[in-house]
C-alpha positions as CSV (number, residue, x, y, z in Angstrom):
1,M,209.2,-0.2,103.3
2,T,207.3,1.6,100.6
3,T,209.1,3.2,97.6
4,S,208.0,6.1,95.5
5,Q,205.7,5.4,92.6
6,G,205.9,7.7,89.6
7,P,206.8,11.4,89.3
8,T,204.1,12.7,91.6
9,D,204.5,10.3,94.5
10,N,207.0,10.3,97.3
11,T,206.9,8.0,100.4
12,R,208.1,8.9,103.9
13,F,206.9,10.0,107.3
14,F,205.6,13.3,108.7
15,G,204.8,13.2,112.4
16,K,205.3,9.5,112.3
17,E,208.6,7.5,112.4
18,S,210.1,6.3,109.1
19,V,213.2,5.0,107.6
20,V,212.2,6.1,104.1
21,T,213.7,9.2,102.6
22,S,212.6,11.3,99.7
23,M,214.1,12.5,96.4
24,E,217.5,14.1,96.1
25,N,219.5,17.0,94.7
26,M,217.0,19.9,94.9
27,K,217.8,23.5,95.3
28,G,218.3,23.8,99.0
29,E,219.4,20.1,99.2
30,T,222.8,19.0,98.2
31,P,224.5,15.6,98.5
32,R,226.5,17.1,101.4
33,E,223.2,17.9,103.3
34,R,222.1,14.3,102.7
35,S,225.3,12.9,104.2
36,I,226.4,15.2,107.0
37,W,225.2,14.8,110.5
38,R,224.7,18.0,112.5
39,T,224.2,18.6,116.2
40,A,220.8,20.1,117.0
41,R,220.0,21.4,120.5
42,V,216.4,21.2,121.9
43,V,215.4,24.8,122.7
44,G,211.6,24.4,123.1
45,L,208.9,21.8,123.6
46,R,205.2,22.1,122.9
47,D,202.5,19.5,123.2
48,E,200.1,19.5,120.2
49,T,197.9,16.5,121.3
50,P,198.1,13.9,124.1
51,T,200.5,11.9,121.9
52,A,202.2,14.5,119.7
53,R,204.9,17.0,120.6
54,T,206.7,19.8,118.7
55,L,210.4,20.2,119.3
56,A,212.1,23.4,118.5
57,L,215.7,22.7,117.5
58,A,218.7,25.1,117.1
59,L,221.5,24.4,114.6
60,H,224.4,26.7,114.2
61,D,225.2,25.7,110.6
62,W,221.7,25.0,109.2
63,P,221.7,25.6,105.4
64,G,218.0,26.5,105.2
65,H,215.1,24.6,103.9
66,V,212.0,24.8,101.7
67,A,208.5,24.2,103.1
68,G,207.7,20.5,102.7
69,Q,211.2,19.1,103.3
70,H,212.2,16.7,106.1
71,V,215.1,15.7,108.2
72,D,216.6,12.5,109.5
73,V,217.0,12.2,113.3
74,R,219.5,9.7,114.7
75,L,219.5,8.5,118.3
76,T,222.4,6.4,119.6
77,A,222.3,4.2,122.7
78,A,225.1,3.7,125.2
79,D,225.8,0.3,123.6
80,G,226.3,1.9,120.2
81,Y,223.0,0.9,118.7
82,S,221.5,3.7,116.7
83,A,218.1,4.3,115.1
84,V,217.3,6.8,112.4
85,R,213.8,8.1,111.6
86,S,212.6,10.8,109.2
87,Y,210.4,13.7,110.4
88,S,208.9,16.5,108.3
89,I,209.9,20.1,109.2
90,A,206.9,21.9,110.6
91,S,208.3,25.4,110.6
92,A,208.6,28.0,107.9
93,P,212.0,28.7,106.5
94,S,213.8,31.4,108.5
95,A,217.1,33.0,109.1
96,D,217.5,32.1,112.7
97,A,219.2,28.7,112.1
98,G,216.4,26.7,113.7
99,I,213.6,24.4,112.8
100,E,210.6,22.7,114.4
101,I,209.5,19.1,114.0
102,T,206.3,17.6,115.2
103,V,206.4,14.0,116.3
104,E,203.6,11.6,117.0
105,R,204.3,8.9,119.5
106,L,204.0,5.3,118.4
107,P,203.5,2.7,121.1
108,D,206.2,0.4,119.6
109,G,208.5,3.1,118.3
110,E,212.2,3.3,118.9
111,V,212.6,7.0,118.5
112,S,209.2,8.7,119.0
113,P,208.7,7.8,122.7
114,Y,212.0,9.4,123.5
115,L,211.2,12.6,121.5
116,T,207.7,13.0,122.9
117,Q,208.2,11.9,126.5
118,Q,211.8,12.1,127.6
119,A,213.6,14.8,125.5
120,K,214.1,18.1,127.4
121,V,215.4,21.5,126.7
122,G,219.1,21.5,126.4
123,D,219.3,17.9,125.0
124,E,221.3,17.4,121.8
125,L,220.2,15.3,118.8
126,E,221.9,14.3,115.6
127,L,220.2,15.6,112.5
128,R,220.7,15.3,108.8
129,G,219.1,17.4,106.0
130,P,217.1,19.1,104.7
131,I,215.9,16.4,102.4
132,G,213.3,16.4,99.6
133,R,212.6,18.1,96.3
134,W,209.2,17.1,95.0
135,F,206.8,17.7,97.8
136,V,207.7,21.3,98.4
137,W,205.9,24.7,98.2
138,R,207.9,27.8,97.3
139,S,206.9,31.3,98.1
140,D,207.0,32.4,94.5
141,Q,204.1,30.1,93.6
142,T,201.0,32.2,92.9
143,E,198.5,29.5,91.7
144,P,195.6,28.3,94.0
145,I,196.8,25.6,96.4
146,Q,194.8,22.7,97.8
147,L,196.2,20.9,100.8
148,V,194.7,17.5,101.9
149,A,196.0,16.0,105.2
150,G,195.3,12.8,106.9
151,G,196.3,12.7,110.6
152,S,199.9,13.8,111.1
153,G,200.2,14.3,107.4
154,I,199.3,17.9,108.3
155,V,202.9,18.5,109.4
156,P,204.6,19.4,106.1
157,L,201.5,21.2,105.0
158,M,201.7,23.4,108.1
159,A,205.2,24.4,107.0
160,M,203.7,25.5,103.7
161,L,201.0,27.6,105.5
162,R,203.5,29.1,107.8
163,S,205.8,29.9,104.9
164,R,202.9,31.6,103.1
165,N,202.2,33.6,106.2
166,V,205.7,34.9,106.9
167,T,206.5,35.7,103.2
168,G,203.2,37.6,102.6
169,N,202.3,35.4,99.7
170,T,198.7,35.9,98.7
171,A,198.0,32.7,96.7
172,P,194.6,31.4,97.7
173,F,194.9,28.2,99.9
174,R,192.4,25.6,100.9
175,L,192.9,22.9,103.5
176,L,190.9,19.6,103.9
177,Y,192.1,18.0,107.2
178,S,190.9,14.6,108.2
179,V,191.5,13.4,111.8
180,R,190.1,10.7,114.1
181,G,188.5,13.2,116.4
182,P,189.0,16.7,117.9
183,E,191.6,15.5,120.4
184,A,193.8,14.3,117.6
185,M,194.0,17.6,115.7
186,F,197.4,19.3,115.4
187,Y,197.7,23.1,115.4
188,Y,194.0,23.9,115.8
189,D,194.3,27.3,117.4
190,E,196.9,28.4,114.8
191,L,194.9,27.1,111.9
192,R,191.9,29.1,113.2
193,T,194.0,32.2,113.5
194,L,195.4,31.8,110.0
195,S,192.0,31.3,108.4
196,V,190.7,34.5,110.1
197,E,193.6,36.8,109.9
198,R,195.6,35.7,106.9
199,G,193.0,34.9,104.3
200,P,192.2,33.7,101.8
201,L,192.5,30.3,103.6
202,A,189.5,28.1,103.9
203,V,189.8,25.1,106.3
204,T,187.4,22.1,106.2
205,Y,187.6,19.4,108.9
206,A,186.6,15.8,108.5
207,Y,186.3,13.5,111.6
208,T,186.6,9.8,110.9
209,R,185.6,8.4,114.4
210,V,184.4,11.1,116.8
211,T,182.9,14.5,115.9
212,P,182.4,17.6,118.0
213,K,179.0,18.1,119.5
214,D,176.4,19.2,116.9
215,W,178.8,18.7,114.0
216,P,176.8,18.8,110.8
217,R,178.4,15.8,109.2
218,P,178.5,12.3,110.7
219,A,181.9,10.7,111.4
220,G,183.4,8.9,108.4
221,R,186.0,8.9,105.7
222,V,186.5,11.7,103.2
223,D,184.1,11.0,100.3
224,A,183.2,12.5,97.0
225,A,180.7,14.9,98.6
226,L,183.4,16.3,100.9
227,I,185.8,16.7,98.0
228,A,183.2,18.6,96.1
229,S,182.4,21.0,99.1
230,G,185.8,21.2,100.8
231,T,188.3,21.5,97.9
232,W,188.9,23.8,94.9
233,P,186.9,22.8,91.8
234,A,188.9,21.2,89.1
235,T,188.3,24.1,86.8
236,V,190.5,26.3,89.0
237,R,193.5,23.9,88.3
238,P,195.1,24.1,91.7
239,T,198.3,22.5,92.7
240,T,197.3,19.9,95.2
241,Y,199.4,18.4,98.0
242,V,198.0,15.2,99.7
243,C,199.8,13.6,102.7
244,G,198.9,11.0,105.2
245,P,198.8,7.2,105.6
246,T,199.0,5.2,102.4
247,S,195.3,4.2,102.3
248,F,194.2,7.8,102.9
249,V,196.5,9.2,100.2
250,E,195.4,6.7,97.6
251,H,191.7,7.2,98.5
252,A,191.8,11.0,98.4
253,T,193.8,11.0,95.2
254,E,191.3,8.7,93.5
255,L,188.5,11.0,94.6
256,L,190.3,14.1,93.3
257,I,191.0,12.5,89.9
258,A,187.3,11.4,89.7
259,A,186.3,15.0,90.4
260,G,188.3,16.1,87.3
261,H,191.6,17.2,88.9
262,D,194.7,16.8,86.7
263,R,196.8,13.9,88.0
264,E,200.0,15.7,87.1
265,K,199.1,18.6,89.4
266,I,198.6,16.3,92.5
267,R,201.7,15.8,94.6
268,T,201.5,13.0,97.2
269,E,203.5,11.7,100.1
270,R,202.5,8.7,102.2
271,F,203.5,7.1,105.4
272,G,205.9,4.1,105.0
273,A,206.8,1.2,107.2
274,T,208.0,1.7,110.8
275,G,210.3,0.3,113.4
276,E,213.1,-1.0,111.2
277,R,216.4,-1.2,112.9
278,K,219.3,0.6,111.2
């Protein structure tokens, strides 16, 4: 299990499973929210990719959240064994006492196969949160924002984009989104709509294994050239949010710092270890 390293780093999961939780005692997160389990009812299901699904959850006593926070989900078997995993909230804060989470299925997961293949509308889950205080975006932020996502690390960043949209915030956003291939991309249609209708939002895609036909860049990792062309220049001094697997986050952060970005303005979250029994 990975632990947070320094003031700008926080380790947990987004669309993946995790038993790692993030920092405590923020506005919108109290010790009570960290400890109390609530009943959430599944009210909607939406497939994002062949292995990822968004679940819309209704909670009658939801205290509200900030974009970037996450929740713990607990499943309990008939024999009493329970498993707890953390998932980022994908939806913008709202007054309707509901949230969405997007879950990517892991072949050896204890929780994600149920959530992505078996859960149905009307089912109830146990949920705790919201959790997290560092890796958040608030609607009163006005500085340029750079989002950098690897795979399902897009989930908390999508909550930030959706929050910006519903609040009418006009801060300029850019997104660099790295995925294995087109079939693995979350929220493609919505991202395209946001970039066209709710500018200024510039989206740059990086494909690491398979590219769309006639894509101008060969498949490969994010590199210095892509950081130069697909992110804000360091002179703009954006606040940057980087999320994804540990190797991706470390690599992208190193490239940003090498390009002149202020380390103190880069906030990171990484995927941690999976499958631990609790």
